[in-house]
N, C-alpha and C positions, 0 to 999 in steps of 0.2 A: 758177594751179596752183603748189603749193609745191614746193620743191626736195626731192630725195630725201634720205633719211637717210644720214649719213656713216659709220655703223657698219658693221662687217663681221660676217657671221654666223659661227657656229662652224666651218662648212666653208670659210671664207675668202671666200665670195661676198659681194658688196655687198648690203646690205639694200635691198629694192625698195620699202619703205614710204615714204610721204611724211613729211617732217620736220614737226614741230609748229610752229605759228606762234610765232616768237620763239625757236626752238631749232634746232640743227643735227641733232637726233635725232628719231626717231619715238617713240611712247609706249613701245614695248617696250625701247628702248635709252637713253632719256633718263635720265642718272644722277640728276637732280633728282626723278624720279618713282619711285625704287626702293621707297620706303615704300608708295606707292600701289599698285604692282604686287604687293608682298608681301601687302598687305591683300586685294587682289582674289584672289590665289591661295588665301589662307586661307578666304575666303568661298566660293569655288568648290569647294574641297575639302570643306568642311562640307556643302554641298548635295548632294554626290555620295556622302557616307558612307552605309553601309548603314542606320544608325539614322535618318538624315534621310529616306532614301527610304522606309523602312518606316513611319515616322510619318505620311507623306503618305497612306497607304492605310488608316490606322486610322479607325474611325468616331469621331464626336465624343465619345462617352461613354468612349472608351478613350484619348483623347489625353494625359491626365494620368497614365496607368498607369506610364510610365517614371519620371516624377518621384516618384510615390508609392513605386515599388519601390526607388529610390535612398534615399529617406527611411527606408524600412523597413530597408534594409541598414545604414544609420547606427545605427538603434535596436538592431539585433541586435549590432552591434559594440560599442555602449555597454553592452549587457547589459540593456537596458530591455525588449526583446521576446525571448522564447525562440526559438531557431533553428527549432524544429519549427513554430511558428506562422508564421514567415516562409516556411518551405518550403511550407506549405499555401496561403498567399496566392499564392506564386509559381506553384504548380500551377493555382490557380483563374484567375489572370490569363492563363496560357498557354492554358487552355481557352477563355476569352473571346476571345482573339486568334484561335484556331482557328475559333471560331464566326463571328467577324467575317469572316475570310478566306473561309469557306464561303459566307456570305451574299453577299459580293462576287462570288465565282465563280458563284453561282447567278443573281444579277442579270445578270452578263455573259452567261451561258448563255441566259437568257430573252431578252435583247436580240438575241443572235445568232439564236435560233430565229425571232424576229419578223422580222428582216431577211431570213432565208432564206425564210420564207413569202411575204414581199413580192416577193422576186426570183422565186420559183417562180410567183407569180400573174402577174407581168409576162411571164415566159417563156411561160406558157400563153396569155396574151392575144396575144402576138406570133405564136405558132403558129396561133391562130385567124385572125388577120389574113392570114397567108400562105395559109391554106387558102381563105379567101374570095377572095383575089386570084387564086388559081390556077384 
């Protein structure tokens, strides 16, 4: 078993984590790993962002919508695409996302209804067994 980390926490308590092999510090306190910790925080923060969470729920045909909208914004700023055209595209993409969300909710509702029907069937079967046993 490795020795405990020699660092102290912000509240003054001794860090209870084990020290890394070849170091007196744990991963969270080792000064040599500060860049690695910063990178992990960045990656963790990105995965928790609203945009990242939302994109996980988009159907495959809408995955590139965000990239396309950003490109469209660039074209509007350059004057290549009229703002009204970009506005219409934005509204259409919003409607597609709403439809996708509705389809997902409908699928989830269908799954819940199937599970509920299965549970009701099991409950009825259990009731019948109890009546037979009585």
